gemmi code that builds the backbone of each chain (N, CA, C; Angstrom):
import gemmi

chains = {
    "A": [
        ("UNK", (-12.369, 9.953, -8.967), (-11.240, 9.502, -8.167), (-10.203, 10.619, -8.103)),
        ("UNK", (-10.019, 11.242, -6.910), (-9.171, 12.408, -6.809), (-7.701, 12.040, -6.913)),
        ("UNK", (-7.290, 10.823, -6.494), (-5.898, 10.440, -6.578), (-5.098, 11.061, -5.459)),
        ("UNK", (-4.190, 11.938, -5.826), (-3.346, 12.588, -4.840), (-3.484, 14.088, -5.001)),
        ("UNK", (-3.803, 14.758, -3.923), (-4.024, 16.200, -3.971), (-3.118, 16.903, -2.976)),
        ("UNK", (-2.833, 18.158, -3.273), (-2.012, 18.984, -2.406), (-2.707, 20.318, -2.178)),
        ("UNK", (-2.541, 20.837, -0.971), (-3.074, 22.168, -0.688), (-2.169, 22.885, 0.304)),
        ("UNK", (-2.056, 24.205, 0.171), (-2.582, 24.995, -0.935), (-1.751, 24.783, -2.197)),
        ("UNK", (-2.194, 25.259, -3.322), (-1.409, 25.167, -4.547), (-0.361, 26.272, -4.610)),
        ("UNK", (-0.679, 27.409, -4.014), (0.250, 28.533, -3.963), (0.210, 29.110, -2.553)),
        ("UNK", (1.397, 29.500, -2.078), (1.467, 30.058, -0.734), (2.597, 31.065, -0.683)),
        ("UNK", (2.297, 32.233, -0.144), (3.312, 33.239, 0.118), (3.337, 33.461, 1.619)),
        ("UNK", (4.517, 33.397, 2.198), (4.649, 33.588, 3.632), (5.880, 34.427, 3.921)),
        ("UNK", (6.082, 34.720, 5.178), (7.228, 35.533, 5.568), (8.221, 34.705, 6.355)),
        ("UNK", (9.436, 35.146, 6.339), (10.500, 34.482, 7.086), (10.111, 34.340, 8.555)),
        ("UNK", (10.318, 33.161, 9.089), (10.059, 32.905, 10.498), (8.682, 32.326, 10.790)),
        ("UNK", (7.788, 32.377, 9.848), (6.436, 31.855, 10.072), (6.408, 30.336, 9.890)),
        ("UNK", (5.471, 29.712, 10.565), (5.254, 28.280, 10.385), (4.268, 28.060, 9.235)),
        ("UNK", (4.591, 27.102, 8.404), (3.742, 26.807, 7.248), (3.532, 25.302, 7.171)),
        ("UNK", (2.319, 24.900, 6.894), (2.040, 23.468, 6.710), (1.465, 23.234, 5.330)),
        ("UNK", (2.094, 22.328, 4.624), (1.619, 21.914, 3.306), (0.937, 20.563, 3.460)),
        ("UNK", (-0.243, 20.452, 2.843), (-1.033, 19.239, 3.012), (-0.938, 18.338, 1.792)),
        ("UNK", (-0.987, 17.043, 2.051), (-0.996, 16.051, 0.990), (-1.997, 14.955, 1.366)),
        ("UNK", (-2.866, 14.623, 0.418), (-3.906, 13.627, 0.671), (-4.012, 12.702, -0.531)),
        ("UNK", (-4.028, 11.389, -0.284), (-4.197, 10.433, -1.377), (-5.343, 9.485, -1.075)),
        ("UNK", (-6.046, 9.111, -2.119), (-7.249, 8.290, -1.968), (-7.029, 6.841, -2.346)),
        ("UNK", (-5.789, 6.468, -2.679), (-5.504, 5.104, -3.141), (-5.143, 4.122, -2.028)),
        ("UNK", (-4.965, 4.608, -0.811), (-4.471, 3.766, 0.289), (-3.050, 3.255, 0.030)),
        ("UNK", (-2.279, 4.038, -0.703), (-0.871, 3.697, -0.908), (-0.137, 3.687, 0.417)),
        ("UNK", (0.787, 2.718, 0.553), (1.561, 2.625, 1.795), (2.594, 3.742, 1.908)),
        ("UNK", (3.287, 4.017, 0.795), (4.405, 4.942, 0.839), (3.981, 6.338, 0.377)),
        ("UNK", (4.504, 7.317, 1.086), (4.305, 8.706, 0.674), (5.617, 9.457, 0.812)),
        ("UNK", (5.772, 10.492, -0.034), (7.046, 11.196, -0.144), (6.802, 12.705, -0.270)),
        ("UNK", (7.755, 13.452, 0.221), (7.800, 14.888, -0.034), (9.116, 15.228, -0.719)),
        ("UNK", (8.998, 15.947, -1.849), (10.148, 16.428, -2.588), (10.073, 17.949, -2.712)),
        ("UNK", (11.223, 18.534, -2.915), (11.280, 19.913, -3.347), (12.016, 19.951, -4.676)),
        ("UNK", (11.603, 20.884, -5.531), (12.216, 20.990, -6.844), (12.697, 22.414, -7.056)),
        ("UNK", (13.989, 22.533, -7.294), (14.629, 23.816, -7.513), (15.461, 23.737, -8.771)),
        ("UNK", (15.574, 24.878, -9.463), (16.390, 24.925, -10.673), (17.807, 24.481, -10.358)),
        ("UNK", (18.316, 23.593, -11.176), (19.692, 23.145, -10.997), (19.869, 21.995, -10.032)),
        ("UNK", (18.806, 21.693, -9.269), (18.900, 20.612, -8.280), (17.949, 19.455, -8.572)),
        ("UNK", (17.023, 19.670, -9.434), (16.075, 18.614, -9.717), (15.191, 18.336, -8.511)),
        ("UNK", (14.691, 17.125, -8.438), (13.834, 16.703, -7.330), (14.704, 16.174, -6.204)),
        ("UNK", (14.523, 16.713, -5.026), (15.252, 16.227, -3.863), (14.267, 15.782, -2.789)),
        ("UNK", (14.533, 14.627, -2.235), (13.637, 14.041, -1.248), (13.836, 14.702, 0.105)),
        ("UNK", (12.734, 15.108, 0.717), (12.791, 15.745, 2.034), (12.553, 14.695, 3.124)),
        ("UNK", (11.401, 14.060, 3.064), (11.017, 12.997, 3.990), (10.171, 11.981, 3.229)),
        ("UNK", (10.111, 10.787, 3.781), (9.193, 9.811, 3.243), (8.622, 8.965, 4.371)),
        ("UNK", (7.571, 8.241, 4.030), (6.881, 7.432, 5.034), (6.484, 6.105, 4.417)),
        ("UNK", (6.810, 5.025, 5.111), (6.482, 3.690, 4.616), (5.080, 3.244, 5.047)),
        ("UNK", (4.528, 3.891, 6.070), (3.205, 3.536, 6.580), (2.840, 4.566, 7.640)),
        ("UNK", (1.617, 4.496, 8.124), (1.209, 5.404, 9.196), (2.165, 5.261, 10.379)),
        ("UNK", (2.569, 6.377, 10.920), (3.454, 6.457, 12.085), (4.883, 6.017, 11.810)),
        ("UNK", (5.237, 5.826, 10.528), (6.623, 5.486, 10.180), (7.128, 6.515, 9.177)),
        ("UNK", (8.115, 7.307, 9.601), (8.680, 8.306, 8.703), (10.201, 8.221, 8.745)),
        ("UNK", (10.826, 8.739, 7.696), (12.284, 8.708, 7.645), (12.784, 9.888, 6.831)),
        ("UNK", (14.002, 10.303, 7.132), (14.582, 11.458, 6.467), (15.023, 11.116, 5.062)),
        ("UNK", (14.954, 12.138, 4.221), (15.494, 12.027, 2.884), (16.805, 12.791, 2.788)),
        ("UNK", (17.020, 13.375, 1.646), (18.286, 14.048, 1.361), (18.396, 15.422, 2.037)),
        ("UNK", (17.263, 16.138, 2.153), (17.298, 17.525, 2.650), (16.236, 17.755, 3.720)),
        ("UNK", (16.324, 17.108, 4.892), (15.261, 17.179, 5.892), (15.322, 18.399, 6.822)),
        ("UNK", (16.454, 19.078, 6.869), (16.615, 20.146, 7.863), (15.599, 21.264, 7.657)),
        ("UNK", (14.939, 21.645, 8.761), (13.965, 22.728, 8.710), (12.549, 22.272, 8.437)),
        ("UNK", (12.372, 20.970, 8.256), (11.059, 20.395, 7.942), (10.667, 19.349, 8.983)),
        ("UNK", (9.362, 19.236, 9.184), (8.817, 18.219, 10.070), (7.645, 17.551, 9.363)),
        ("UNK", (7.530, 16.233, 9.529), (6.398, 15.516, 8.949), (5.726, 14.668, 10.018)),
        ("UNK", (4.525, 14.281, 9.695), (3.793, 13.338, 10.534), (2.898, 12.522, 9.622)),
        ("UNK", (2.502, 11.354, 10.101), (1.565, 10.545, 9.316), (0.733, 9.698, 10.278)),
        ("UNK", (-0.307, 10.347, 10.770), (-1.195, 9.663, 11.716), (-2.216, 8.802, 10.974)),
        ("UNK", (-2.530, 9.167, 9.719), (-3.446, 8.387, 8.899), (-2.769, 8.042, 7.579)),
        ("UNK", (-3.079, 6.895, 7.045), (-2.454, 6.442, 5.807), (-2.606, 7.455, 4.683)),
        ("UNK", (-3.747, 8.114, 4.607), (-4.034, 8.956, 3.454), (-3.444, 10.362, 3.525)),
        ("UNK", (-2.957, 10.775, 4.684), (-2.466, 12.149, 4.828), (-1.003, 12.187, 5.228)),
        ("UNK", (-0.292, 13.153, 4.660), (1.140, 13.279, 4.963), (1.504, 14.759, 4.928)),
        ("UNK", (1.207, 15.496, 5.996), (1.511, 16.927, 5.999), (2.995, 17.209, 6.204)),
        ("UNK", (3.442, 18.296, 5.590), (4.823, 18.764, 5.717), (4.788, 20.139, 6.363)),
        ("UNK", (5.515, 20.304, 7.459), (5.536, 21.577, 8.168), (6.917, 22.201, 8.115)),
        ("UNK", (6.943, 23.464, 7.752), (8.149, 24.265, 7.861), (8.009, 25.025, 9.170)),
        ("UNK", (8.814, 24.687, 10.134), (8.607, 25.225, 11.483), (8.891, 26.723, 11.559)),
        ("UNK", (9.899, 27.175, 10.865), (10.265, 28.594, 10.827), (10.826, 28.854, 9.431)),
        ("UNK", (9.962, 29.281, 8.541), (10.311, 29.353, 7.127), (11.496, 30.292, 6.869)),
        ("UNK", (12.338, 29.878, 5.960), (13.467, 30.695, 5.521), (13.378, 30.899, 4.007)),
        ("UNK", (14.058, 31.908, 3.517), (13.994, 32.209, 2.082), (14.518, 31.054, 1.239)),
        ("UNK", (15.453, 30.304, 1.787), (16.011, 29.168, 1.049), (14.993, 28.037, 0.865)),
        ("UNK", (13.876, 28.130, 1.570), (12.828, 27.129, 1.416), (11.799, 27.523, 0.351)),
        ("UNK", (12.019, 28.637, -0.293), (11.218, 28.996, -1.467), (11.471, 27.938, -2.526)),
        ("UNK", (10.405, 27.281, -2.971), (10.567, 26.154, -3.878), (9.190, 25.673, -4.332)),
        ("UNK", (9.209, 24.689, -5.212), (7.990, 23.954, -5.542), (8.058, 22.620, -4.822)),
        ("UNK", (7.024, 22.306, -4.083), (6.991, 21.091, -3.280), (6.008, 20.097, -3.891)),
        ("UNK", (6.514, 18.884, -4.085), (5.677, 17.806, -4.619), (5.527, 16.700, -3.585)),
        ("UNK", (4.317, 16.250, -3.446), (4.019, 15.056, -2.673), (3.839, 13.911, -3.665)),
        ("UNK", (4.232, 12.711, -3.264), (4.070, 11.544, -4.126), (3.685, 10.346, -3.272)),
        ("UNK", (3.125, 9.328, -3.923), (2.786, 8.105, -3.197), (3.033, 6.906, -4.085)),
        ("UNK", (3.215, 5.753, -3.455), (3.357, 4.506, -4.199), (2.786, 3.370, -3.379)),
        ("UNK", (2.333, 2.312, -4.074), (1.741, 1.170, -3.390), (2.741, 0.509, -2.456)),
        ("UNK", (3.884, 0.185, -3.002), (4.878, -0.529, -2.212), (6.136, 0.319, -2.162)),
        ("UNK", (7.251, -0.286, -1.975), (8.502, 0.439, -1.800), (8.692, 1.527, -2.848)),
        ("UNK", (9.050, 2.702, -2.396), (9.256, 3.816, -3.314), (10.448, 3.625, -4.215)),
        ("UNK", (11.252, 2.611, -3.944), (12.408, 2.382, -4.772), (12.156, 1.493, -5.959)),
        ("UNK", (11.084, 0.718, -5.909), (10.844, -0.234, -6.987), (9.484, -0.067, -7.638)),
        ("UNK", (8.617, 0.726, -7.045), (7.258, 0.866, -7.541), (7.048, 2.268, -8.102)),
        ("UNK", (6.087, 2.407, -8.978), (5.786, 3.707, -9.561), (5.376, 4.701, -8.483)),
        ("UNK", (5.933, 5.876, -8.553), (5.504, 6.953, -7.665), (4.565, 7.870, -8.451)),
        ("UNK", (3.445, 8.207, -7.817), (2.457, 9.100, -8.418), (2.533, 10.440, -7.705)),
        ("UNK", (2.668, 11.490, -8.491), (2.908, 12.802, -7.928), (1.633, 13.640, -7.872)),
        ("UNK", (1.552, 14.444, -6.811), (0.510, 15.441, -6.722), (0.828, 16.627, -7.604)),
        ("UNK", (-0.073, 17.610, -7.675), (0.097, 18.740, -8.576), (1.133, 19.756, -8.131)),
        ("UNK", (1.578, 19.679, -6.892), (2.618, 20.580, -6.414), (2.068, 21.791, -5.673)),
        ("UNK", (2.908, 22.321, -4.790), (2.629, 23.578, -4.083), (3.802, 24.513, -4.331)),
        ("UNK", (3.498, 25.682, -4.850), (4.553, 26.676, -5.068), (4.599, 27.578, -3.852)),
        ("UNK", (5.696, 27.504, -3.120), (5.862, 28.258, -1.877), (6.891, 29.359, -2.069)),
        ("UNK", (6.501, 30.566, -1.691), (7.422, 31.700, -1.709), (7.572, 32.228, -0.295)),
        ("UNK", (8.810, 32.331, 0.163), (9.100, 32.864, 1.486), (9.775, 34.210, 1.312)),
        ("UNK", (9.113, 35.255, 1.802), (9.641, 36.622, 1.640), (10.522, 37.034, 2.800)),
    ],
    "B": [
        ("UNK", (31.176, 12.954, -7.575), (30.324, 12.456, -8.661), (28.882, 12.375, -8.169)),
        ("UNK", (27.974, 12.930, -8.947), (26.573, 12.865, -8.577), (26.072, 11.434, -8.712)),
        ("UNK", (25.079, 11.085, -7.892), (24.533, 9.734, -7.925), (23.857, 9.448, -9.258)),
        ("UNK", (23.143, 10.425, -9.779), (22.446, 10.281, -11.062), (22.728, 11.536, -11.878)),
        ("UNK", (23.280, 11.345, -13.065), (23.651, 12.489, -13.885), (22.935, 12.483, -15.230)),
        ("UNK", (22.459, 13.653, -15.595), (21.831, 13.847, -16.893), (22.348, 15.148, -17.484)),
        ("UNK", (22.413, 15.195, -18.802), (22.714, 16.435, -19.490), (21.473, 17.323, -19.400)),
        ("UNK", (21.654, 18.539, -18.878), (20.484, 19.389, -18.637), (19.844, 19.905, -19.915)),
        ("UNK", (20.608, 19.851, -21.032), (20.073, 20.354, -22.288), (20.128, 21.870, -22.337)),
        ("UNK", (19.308, 22.522, -23.142), (18.185, 21.890, -23.843), (18.628, 21.072, -25.045)),
        ("UNK", (17.870, 20.013, -25.299), (18.083, 19.154, -26.444), (16.989, 19.458, -27.447)),
        ("UNK", (17.384, 19.872, -28.632), (16.414, 20.216, -29.675), (16.440, 19.149, -30.758)),
        ("UNK", (15.259, 18.638, -31.094), (15.137, 17.558, -32.060), (14.025, 17.913, -33.051)),
        ("UNK", (14.255, 17.704, -34.341), (13.193, 17.989, -35.310), (12.035, 17.014, -35.156)),
        ("UNK", (10.844, 17.495, -35.427), (9.662, 16.641, -35.387), (9.845, 15.448, -36.323)),
        ("UNK", (9.488, 14.264, -35.816), (9.600, 13.044, -36.595), (10.921, 12.315, -36.420)),
        ("UNK", (11.906, 12.966, -35.825), (13.217, 12.341, -35.603), (13.212, 11.571, -34.290)),
        ("UNK", (14.333, 10.910, -34.023), (14.494, 10.163, -32.769), (15.191, 11.044, -31.742)),
        ("UNK", (14.580, 11.154, -30.575), (15.207, 11.875, -29.466), (15.880, 10.857, -28.558)),
        ("UNK", (17.117, 11.126, -28.187), (17.875, 10.210, -27.329), (18.288, 10.930, -26.057)),
        ("UNK", (17.827, 10.412, -24.937), (18.100, 11.009, -23.632), (18.933, 10.039, -22.825)),
        ("UNK", (19.954, 10.549, -22.168), (20.903, 9.683, -21.483), (20.993, 9.974, -19.996)),
        ("UNK", (21.376, 8.951, -19.263), (21.472, 9.067, -17.807), (22.551, 8.096, -17.332)),
        ("UNK", (23.436, 8.555, -16.474), (24.410, 7.664, -15.856), (24.218, 7.687, -14.348)),
        ("UNK", (24.600, 6.605, -13.702), (24.428, 6.509, -12.255), (25.691, 5.962, -11.629)),
        ("UNK", (25.899, 6.268, -10.366), (27.183, 5.953, -9.747), (27.185, 4.639, -8.969)),
        ("UNK", (26.024, 4.235, -8.435), (25.996, 3.034, -7.599), (25.795, 1.790, -8.465)),
        ("UNK", (26.824, 0.977, -8.562), (26.784, -0.176, -9.449), (25.701, -1.182, -9.065)),
        ("UNK", (25.292, -1.161, -7.796), (24.275, -2.108, -7.347), (22.844, -1.665, -7.603)),
        ("UNK", (22.650, -0.534, -8.222), (21.294, -0.032, -8.479), (20.505, -1.028, -9.306)),
        ("UNK", (19.203, -1.130, -8.982), (18.421, -2.210, -9.587), (17.182, -1.751, -10.332)),
        ("UNK", (16.651, -0.603, -9.988), (15.407, -0.132, -10.618), (15.649, 1.237, -11.223)),
        ("UNK", (15.095, 1.421, -12.431), (15.380, 2.647, -13.172), (14.080, 3.161, -13.787)),
        ("UNK", (13.898, 4.461, -13.707), (12.632, 5.051, -14.144), (12.891, 6.305, -14.969)),
        ("UNK", (12.017, 6.515, -15.925), (11.990, 7.771, -16.662), (10.645, 8.448, -16.412)),
        ("UNK", (10.722, 9.698, -15.937), (9.532, 10.505, -15.712), (9.554, 11.678, -16.688)),
        ("UNK", (8.392, 12.067, -17.122), (8.233, 13.242, -17.987), (7.560, 14.342, -17.171)),
        ("UNK", (8.046, 15.558, -17.324), (7.465, 16.680, -16.596), (7.264, 17.851, -17.553)),
        ("UNK", (6.013, 18.156, -17.809), (5.707, 19.347, -18.591), (5.884, 20.580, -17.707)),
        ("UNK", (6.170, 21.693, -18.348), (6.408, 22.938, -17.625), (5.227, 23.287, -16.719)),
        ("UNK", (5.513, 23.499, -15.453), (4.472, 23.868, -14.501), (3.624, 22.717, -14.011)),
        ("UNK", (3.962, 21.508, -14.407), (3.187, 20.321, -14.018), (4.032, 19.385, -13.167)),
        ("UNK", (3.407, 18.318, -12.712), (4.119, 17.349, -11.890), (4.678, 16.227, -12.758)),
        ("UNK", (5.701, 15.528, -12.272), (6.268, 14.406, -13.039), (5.278, 13.256, -13.175)),
        ("UNK", (5.361, 12.568, -14.315), (4.548, 11.379, -14.530), (5.442, 10.301, -15.139)),
        ("UNK", (5.195, 9.065, -14.741), (6.037, 7.959, -15.185), (5.845, 7.667, -16.667)),
        ("UNK", (6.986, 7.536, -17.387), (6.965, 7.123, -18.788), (7.340, 5.658, -18.908)),
        ("UNK", (8.450, 5.284, -18.292), (8.962, 3.928, -18.437), (9.674, 3.526, -17.154)),
        ("UNK", (9.655, 2.239, -16.888), (10.497, 1.668, -15.853), (11.252, 0.507, -16.487)),
        ("UNK", (12.459, 0.252, -16.000), (13.247, -0.855, -16.537), (14.087, -1.421, -15.412)),
        ("UNK", (14.181, -2.759, -15.370), (14.851, -3.408, -14.263), (15.968, -4.353, -14.719)),
        ("UNK", (15.935, -4.755, -16.016), (16.910, -5.719, -16.525), (17.708, -5.107, -17.661)),
        ("UNK", (18.904, -5.620, -17.854), (19.716, -5.179, -18.982), (18.979, -5.387, -20.297)),
        ("UNK", (19.174, -4.449, -21.219), (18.574, -4.594, -22.530), (17.599, -3.482, -22.814)),
        ("UNK", (16.714, -3.747, -23.758), (15.743, -2.765, -24.200), (14.343, -3.127, -23.721)),
        ("UNK", (13.557, -2.086, -23.469), (12.144, -2.268, -23.162), (11.381, -1.238, -23.970)),
        ("UNK", (10.422, -1.714, -24.756), (9.699, -0.834, -25.659), (8.259, -0.656, -25.209)),
        ("UNK", (7.763, 0.573, -25.352), (6.357, 0.866, -25.058), (5.925, 1.958, -26.019)),
        ("UNK", (5.262, 1.533, -27.096), (4.843, 2.499, -28.106), (6.037, 3.175, -28.751)),
        ("UNK", (6.072, 4.490, -28.725), (7.192, 5.218, -29.342), (8.408, 5.319, -28.419)),
        ("UNK", (8.279, 4.830, -27.209), (9.345, 4.950, -26.218), (10.104, 3.631, -26.055)),
        ("UNK", (11.425, 3.740, -25.967), (12.275, 2.595, -25.671), (13.262, 2.984, -24.590)),
        ("UNK", (13.268, 2.219, -23.519), (14.269, 2.400, -22.473), (15.364, 1.372, -22.682)),
        ("UNK", (16.601, 1.796, -22.501), (17.740, 0.902, -22.659), (18.570, 0.944, -21.380)),
        ("UNK", (18.945, -0.225, -20.893), (19.723, -0.315, -19.658), (20.985, -1.117, -19.902)),
        ("UNK", (22.098, -0.560, -19.460), (23.392, -1.250, -19.524), (24.025, -1.120, -18.149)),
        ("UNK", (23.857, -2.149, -17.334), (24.349, -2.084, -15.959), (25.871, -2.103, -15.908)),
        ("UNK", (26.503, -2.764, -16.837), (27.967, -2.816, -16.832), (28.553, -1.419, -17.028)),
        ("UNK", (27.914, -0.625, -17.860), (28.362, 0.743, -18.118), (27.665, 1.758, -17.228)),
        ("UNK", (26.726, 1.293, -16.400), (25.980, 2.166, -15.483), (25.308, 3.295, -16.251)),
        ("UNK", (24.521, 2.877, -17.191), (23.969, 3.790, -18.173), (22.539, 3.371, -18.500)),
        ("UNK", (21.634, 4.349, -18.504), (20.256, 4.081, -18.919), (19.836, 5.205, -19.873)),
        ("UNK", (19.130, 4.836, -20.910), (18.733, 5.837, -21.889), (17.259, 5.701, -22.237)),
        ("UNK", (16.723, 6.753, -22.804), (15.341, 6.759, -23.283), (15.350, 7.261, -24.720)),
        ("UNK", (14.796, 6.456, -25.612), (14.658, 6.852, -27.002), (13.196, 7.152, -27.281)),
        ("UNK", (12.959, 8.245, -27.960), (11.606, 8.604, -28.378), (11.601, 8.642, -29.901)),
        ("UNK", (10.863, 7.715, -30.503), (10.787, 7.660, -31.967), (9.668, 8.549, -32.461)),
        ("UNK", (9.811, 9.000, -33.707), (8.781, 9.844, -34.320), (8.380, 10.970, -33.360)),
        ("UNK", (9.355, 11.740, -32.946), (9.126, 12.782, -31.934), (8.029, 13.752, -32.371)),
        ("UNK", (7.182, 14.084, -31.406), (6.078, 15.006, -31.630), (6.260, 16.257, -30.762)),
        ("UNK", (5.690, 17.380, -31.196), (5.784, 18.585, -30.355), (5.284, 18.352, -28.939)),
        ("UNK", (4.337, 17.434, -28.779), (3.810, 17.146, -27.441), (4.830, 16.418, -26.555)),
        ("UNK", (5.931, 15.973, -27.145), (6.996, 15.347, -26.358), (7.915, 16.384, -25.724)),
        ("UNK", (7.751, 17.636, -26.075), (8.565, 18.707, -25.489), (8.272, 18.794, -23.997)),
        ("UNK", (9.287, 18.528, -23.198), (9.134, 18.463, -21.741), (10.519, 18.257, -21.137)),
        ("UNK", (10.566, 18.208, -19.828), (11.789, 17.800, -19.127), (11.654, 16.341, -18.744)),
        ("UNK", (12.695, 15.577, -19.017), (12.688, 14.144, -18.729), (13.630, 13.872, -17.566)),
        ("UNK", (13.074, 13.260, -16.545), (13.813, 12.976, -15.318), (14.153, 11.499, -15.246)),
        ("UNK", (15.417, 11.222, -15.008), (15.866, 9.857, -14.772), (15.884, 9.632, -13.266)),
        ("UNK", (15.414, 8.482, -12.816), (15.396, 8.168, -11.391), (15.931, 6.758, -11.183)),
        ("UNK", (16.693, 6.595, -10.132), (17.377, 5.330, -9.872), (17.159, 4.919, -8.425)),
        ("UNK", (16.950, 3.624, -8.217), (16.844, 3.095, -6.862), (18.140, 2.412, -6.481)),
        ("UNK", (18.732, 2.889, -5.408), (19.951, 2.260, -4.925), (19.591, 1.064, -4.056)),
        ("UNK", (20.390, 0.050, -4.040), (20.063, -1.161, -3.278), (19.887, -0.862, -1.795)),
        ("UNK", (18.870, -1.467, -1.211), (18.603, -1.296, 0.209), (17.883, -0.013, 0.555)),
        ("UNK", (17.534, 0.772, -0.428), (16.838, 2.032, -0.185), (15.398, 1.945, -0.659)),
        ("UNK", (14.506, 2.548, 0.103), (13.083, 2.548, -0.251), (12.703, 3.826, -0.976)),
        ("UNK", (13.610, 4.408, -1.699), (13.369, 5.696, -2.310), (14.156, 5.799, -3.604)),
        ("UNK", (13.825, 6.821, -4.382), (14.498, 7.068, -5.635), (15.413, 8.276, -5.527)),
        ("UNK", (16.479, 8.247, -6.315), (17.327, 9.414, -6.496), (17.118, 9.905, -7.923)),
        ("UNK", (16.761, 11.171, -8.046), (16.467, 11.746, -9.356), (17.654, 12.517, -9.902)),
        ("UNK", (17.810, 12.462, -11.229), (18.723, 13.361, -11.889), (18.080, 14.735, -12.005)),
        ("UNK", (18.852, 15.691, -12.496), (18.346, 17.054, -12.593), (17.444, 17.265, -13.813)),
        ("UNK", (17.396, 16.256, -14.704), (16.487, 16.338, -15.835), (17.115, 16.914, -17.089)),
        ("UNK", (16.609, 16.469, -18.228), (17.011, 16.991, -19.528), (15.803, 17.637, -20.177)),
        ("UNK", (15.961, 18.896, -20.562), (14.859, 19.605, -21.233), (14.908, 19.297, -22.725)),
        ("UNK", (13.838, 18.740, -23.227), (13.726, 18.349, -24.638), (12.736, 19.265, -25.341)),
        ("UNK", (13.161, 19.783, -26.496), (12.277, 20.595, -27.327), (12.189, 19.952, -28.703)),
        ("UNK", (10.976, 19.682, -29.147), (10.747, 19.133, -30.481), (10.370, 20.294, -31.393)),
        ("UNK", (11.141, 20.433, -32.448), (10.956, 21.573, -33.350), (10.061, 21.161, -34.514)),
        ("UNK", (8.908, 21.828, -34.677), (7.994, 21.445, -35.770), (8.617, 21.695, -37.140)),
    ],
}
model = gemmi.Model(1)
for chain_id, residues in chains.items():
    chain = gemmi.Chain(chain_id)
    for i, (resn, *xyz) in enumerate(residues, 1):
        res = gemmi.Residue()
        res.name, res.seqid = resn, gemmi.SeqId(i, " ")
        for name, pos in zip(("N", "CA", "C"), xyz):
            atom = gemmi.Atom()
            atom.name, atom.element = name, gemmi.Element(name[0])
            atom.pos, atom.b_iso = gemmi.Position(*pos), 0.0
            res.add_atom(atom)
        chain.add_residue(res)
    model.add_chain(chain)
structure = gemmi.Structure()
structure.add_model(model)
structure.setup_entities()
């Protein structure tokens, strides 16, 4: 049982390039989330999704785009990467509401923007 | 005032002692509270959840919630070196389908 996976695990890109981070879960969880984790800021929510085709902004959505055409996938796209988007990105999922149910985290993607 | 506040540490505790981690939150209507553990270079994993005032025990871990004081804590008894990690407090604000995380407290257990 793979659970929740992220790809790539490491990515180096240049300023201005488009980058897509993938997230896939095998549990059929309704809710999925994207966070970024930076020193001094902890985990900050970028976007989340309550179901396929339903997405909503989190705390730091600027510069990011998400989609969720299938329940199991929740890709995060940086349309034009900036150095400030260098971070560790975590995808998470939960059965029901992300506010009351356990969130299960993927292994993370370490993104460096040069 | 931050929505969820934690002392960043590092907090150093001798092996076998009790580690006490604290978290305060600003929204008085918050209803769900979680403690996640994150080892260096790894992803967060749930340790405890608590929804009602009082204590909740699970093995060596005890979560304590005081809604009147807007305070949630995590006690780790008989601390082990394997407990060395960053502990993240997360809170659900009413009407929100998401969690707000604190910045985490780094705990080091000294053998």
